[in-house]
N, C-alpha and C positions, 0 to 999 in steps of 0.2 A: 132842386130836390130837398125835401126837408130832412135835417140832420137828426139822427136817432140819438136819443139821451143815452149815456152809459148805463149799464145794469146797475140796480140798487144793491147796496151793500147791506145785508142782514145783520141784526145785532148778534144772532147766533153764530154766524159765519163772517166776521168783519173784514177778513182779508181776501175773500174769494167767494163770490156769489155762484160760482159754477162748478165747485168741487174741485178735484184734483186732476189735471190734465197732464198725464204723465209724458205724453208725446210732446206737448209744448215745452214742458219743464226741460226735457231732454235736449230739445233744439236750443233753448235758451242757454242751457249749460254749456253746451258745445260751443256756442257763439261766444260766451263769456271766456272760456278756455282759449278760443282762437285769438281773442284780443290779448290775454295776458302772455301766450306762448305761440306767437306767430311762427309761421314757416319760414324757412331761411330766406325764401325769395322776398319775403315782406320786411325783413330787417333792413333798416337804412344802413347803407355802407358807412363805415367810419364810426359806428356806435356798438362796438361789440361788447362793451361792459354792460350795457342795458340788456342785451340779449343774454348774455352769460347769467346775470342776476336772475332773469325770469326762468332760464333753464335751471338753475340752482334751486329755485323755489319749487319748480316742478319736481325735481329729483327728491327734494325733501318731503314733499306731500305724497309723492308715490312711495317713498320709502316708509313713511309713517303707516300708510295704509298696509303695506306689505307685511311690516312687522307686526301689526295687530292681528292680520289674518294668520300669520304663522303662529302667533301665540293662540289664538282660538281653535286653530286645528290641532296643534300639538299639545296644548295646555287646556286649561278651563274645563278639566274633567272630561275631555272627549265628548262634550254634550251633544254634538251634531251627529254622532254615531247611532243614537237612539238605542243604546245598549240596555236601558232599564225599562223592563217589560213585565207586566203582572205574570206572565207565563214563566219567567225566570224567578219570581218572587218566592214561589212555594219550593222548599228543599225537596228532594227526592224522598218519597216516603211519608212526607208529612201529612198528618190528618187532622180534622177538626176534633178537639177534646170531647169527651163524652159530657153531655148535658149543658154544653155551652149555651149561653143566652145572649141575643144580640137584639137591642132596640134601635131601630131606624127613627131618627128625628129629622123631619122634612119641614123646613120654613116655606111657606107658600103664599104668594101675593098674586091675586088675579092670575091664576094658572089653570083655569077650568077647562082650556082647550087641549092640554097636555097631561094633567095630573093623573088621569085614569090610566093612561098608558104606562106612565112610571109605576104607579101603585100595583097595577096588575103584574108587571114584571117582577115586583118584589114578592107579591102573594105567591106567584108560581115558582119561586126558587127551589131549586134541588138542594135543599140545605139540610144536613144532618142534626143540627141543633134546633133551637126555637128562635124564630124570628118575628118580633112584633114591631108595630109601626106607630109612631106618634106624629100627627101632621099638625102643625101649628099655623092656623090660618091667620096671616098677617093683614087684617082689615081689607080682605078682598071684596071687590064690588061686583064680581061676575059669578058668584055662587060656587067658588073652589070648593068649599066645605061640603056642600050638598053633593056635588059630583063625586067627591072622594067617598062619602058614606054610601053612594048609590053603587060605586064600583065594589066596595067591600061586600054589599049585599049579594050583587051578581057573582062574586067569587066565593061565597059562603064563608067570608073571613071576617065577619063583623067584630068578633070577639078579639081578633088580632089588631084591629085599628082604634086608636083613640084620636079624636079631633078636639084640638084645643083652640081658643080664641087668643090671639097674639094682640098686643097693644104697644104703641110706641113708649119708649122709656127716655127720659131726659139724659144725654150724654151718650146714648147708645145708637148705633146705626140699626136700622130696621131688621135686617137678616140676623144680626147677632142678638138682638133683643128676642126674636122668636126662637132662635136656637136655644137660649138660656132658659126660656119658658118651658122648652121641651126638656131640657136637661133637668130643671128643677122637679118637673112632674115625674120623670123616671126615677129620680132618686128619692122622691118623698115616701115611696112605699117601704123604704128601709132596706129592701133587697136590691143591691145594685147589680146589674147585668154586667156580664163578663166584657162586653163591648158595646160602644155606642156608635152607630154608623150615621154620620151626617151626610145627608144627600140632598140635591137640589130636586125639586118637584119636576123639573123637565128633563130628568135623566131616566133612561130605560137600562135595564140589566139583562143580560144573557142568563139563562137558567141556572148555570153553575158557578157564576162569579162570586157571590158572597161566600160560598163554601171554599173556594180557592183563596179568597182574601183573608177570611179568618183563619184557615190552615196555615197561611204564610205567616200572619201576625203572631200566631201561637208558637210556632216553631222558631221564628226569629226574635221573639220577645220585643217587638217594637210597640212604642206607646202610642204611635201614629203611623197609620198606613193609608197612603192617599193615591188615588188613580187620576190621572188626566184623561178624562173621557174623550172618546172621538167625536169630534165637533161635525156638524153638517158641512158637506163640501159639495154642493150640488149647483146652486145658482152661479152666475158669472162672477158676481163679488165674492162669493164663498171660495170659489176655486182660486181666485187670485190672492186673497187676503188671509184666509183660514190656516194654511200651512205656514206662512209667514208668522202669524200670530203665535203659533206653537213654537216655532223656531226661535223668535225672540224672547219667549218665555223661558225656554230651556237655555238660552245663552245668559240670561239674568240669573236663573236659578238652576245651574248645572246639576241635573239629577244624580249623577255619580257622587258630586260633593255633598249634595243634600243627604244622600244616604251613607255617608262616611262619617262615623261617630267623631272622628278626630277633626273634621272639617267644621268651621263655624258657620258655614252656609246652611241656611235652613229655609224650607218652602213647603208648600202644599198645594193641591188643586181642589177647590171648594166642591166640585161636583160629587166626589166620593172621598169621604174621610173616615176611617175606622179608628176610634180613640178608646184607649183603656180609662174608664171613668175614674178609677182611684188615682191615675197619674194626673188627670185633668184637675181633680180636686187638690191634689198636692201643689200644682202649679198656680193655685189660686182662682181657677175657674175662669169661664169666658169673661168675667168682670174685668180681668187684666187687659184685655184687648177690646173693651166694649166700643170704643170710638174709632176701631180700625176699619177704613173703607175697604182696604185689601186684606179681608178677614182671614182667608185661607193661609196666605203666608205668614201673617201674624201669629196664627194658631201654630203653624209650623215651627216658627222661631221659639213661641212659648214652650211647646211640647219637647223640643230638642234639648231643653234644659233638664228634662225629666229621664230621658232615655233616649235609645236609638229610635229614629223614624225613617220612613222609606216613602219614596215618591217614584212612580213611573207611569208609563203609557199602557193603554189597553185598547183591544179591539172589541171588547165585550161589554163595555157601557158606552152609551152615546147619547148625545144631546138631541133633544127634540125641537129645540128652538131654531127657527129658520132665521137667516140673514140674507133676504132675497136681494137687497139693494146696498150700494155702497154707503149710503145713509145709514143703514142699520149696523154695519161694521163700524162706522165712525162713532156712532153712539155707544157701542160696546166698549171701544177703546177709550173715548174721552171721559167716560165715567170715571175712570181710576188712574189715567196716565199721569196726571200731575200729582196725585197722592203718591205714586211710585217714587217721585222726586222729592218728597217730603214737603211739597208746596214751596219749593224755594227757587226763586228766579234765577239765582247762580247756578244751581244744578240744571235748571232748564236750559240756561245759555250753553253751559258744558254738554248737555245731551244733544242739542241742535249741532253744535260744533262737532262733536264726535261722530254724529250720524253722517254729516257732510264729509268728514275726513275719511270715514271708514267705508261708507257705501256708495258715496256719490263721486268722490275725487278719483278712485281707480278707473271706472269706465270712461269718465270725461278725459282724464290724462291719458289713458291708452289710446284713444282716437284723436286727441287734439295736441297733445305735448310732443316736443321734439325728442330725439333719442338723446340719451338712454332713459329718460324718465318715462317715455310711453313703454318701454319694455318692463321696466319695473312695476308700473301701473298695471300693465296687462297680466303680469303674474298674480298680482293681488287679486285683480277682477276674476281670474281662473280659480284661484283658492276660495273666493268668497262662493262662486257658483258650485264648486265641488262640495262646500260645507252644507249648502242648502238642498242638495239633490235627495239625501236620505228622507228629508222631511216630505218633499214631494212626492217620492215614492210611497211613503207610509200613508199618503192620502190618495194614492192612485193617480197622480198627475205626471204629465210629461216633464221629464228631467231638464228639457231644454228651457222650461220656464224658469230655470234658476238664474238664467241671464237677465231676467227682468227683475230680480230682486231690488236693484237699486231704485228703480221706479216705485216699487212697492213700499221701499224703506222711506223714500220721499214723502209718500202719502201718510205713513205712520208717524213721520215727524211733524207734518202738518196737523195730524189729529192731536198730537201732544201739545203743540201751540194752542190749539183750539180748546184742549181741556184746561189749559192755564187761563186763557181768556174767559172761559165760562165761569171758572172759579172766582175771578176778579168781579164778575157780575152776579155773585151769589147764587150760581146754577151749577155748582160743582157736584158730583157724585149723584147726577140725576138717574133715578130709577123708579119707573112706574108711578110718576106723579110726586115723587119725593126728591128733595135736594138735601144730600146728607153730608156733603164735605163741610169740614170746620171753617 
């Protein structure tokens, strides 16, 4: 019988041509754990020192995981409880000030398939102030600008829409250059609006969301108010990976700490960001973060120096962008994962080690290590699952899926490694034909 050659390893994915096989990874992990921490019947008589050393290693690893999960549940701003929501953002009785003017600035690159839906949702806002829209077409090749103009005509809102042509700028990421082009146009009239609403072209809004967001920002005096929109969670890949994406984001940027003026933690979610133009100008404008790949969190950090900011979840703004396959999730994550680590190999190594200790070690030790390490690891595993359940519930998923978080985390770790690999190949920050990482 002719021997089949091994599968080719692609340049895009050098370590694994077949994706992330969580089941295989789990079996391999259990096998490795069994080698390190054999059951008592496999220990050679007369060699208790070696077994004790392995048991102690297991106890230490399990203990580290337990301590981390105790901190994440009892500290870290209680991020996992999902307490920060836009319906709690508006103080009782708060209203939109009379005569308030908001200009939405929307950077758009090849968004012809979704831009009309997002624009229509803005044109139809039940807003007591004035809402205008500036769309910056970032060298689209699919007729995005024409679709936007046609939508405005259909809605009878041509006077409310301005379409500008964006262009790449040296030292700027494409999205930030488009946003800055929109801001410059808005401020060029000499009459600054009360708020600028940065939003993505693939976001749709419930009718009263802008009213609620502006009322909350006016009452709280925030210089930046941001919403993490509801991502699509329909395909198999989305159901497994989207809730975890939101969970990990909140773990890195705990919303309660972002919203605490005394905390140095700052962040934002780029889909919906309501900014006070005067505060943005005082901060030096978008030029201060022109090269940031993770532009929303960079803007959050910049604006928190000017005053209070707020970040929360919402059910009333949602992403229109689908992620039908695992490959689509991978591309979303790899675009900026290595940038999150500051393009540092040392931070990358620390992140991989940390993910292994915090997410993979607890379930492996719980089922393969001897007592008492197994019990310690089991408690850590249960705490991990408990912390993830609110995110699953928010996305309408079965809470039992929380016990699969280690496998999902393993895939995200792989995505992070892949992000670093692509950066070394000059393909970092890939977005619609552009490679934007430094």
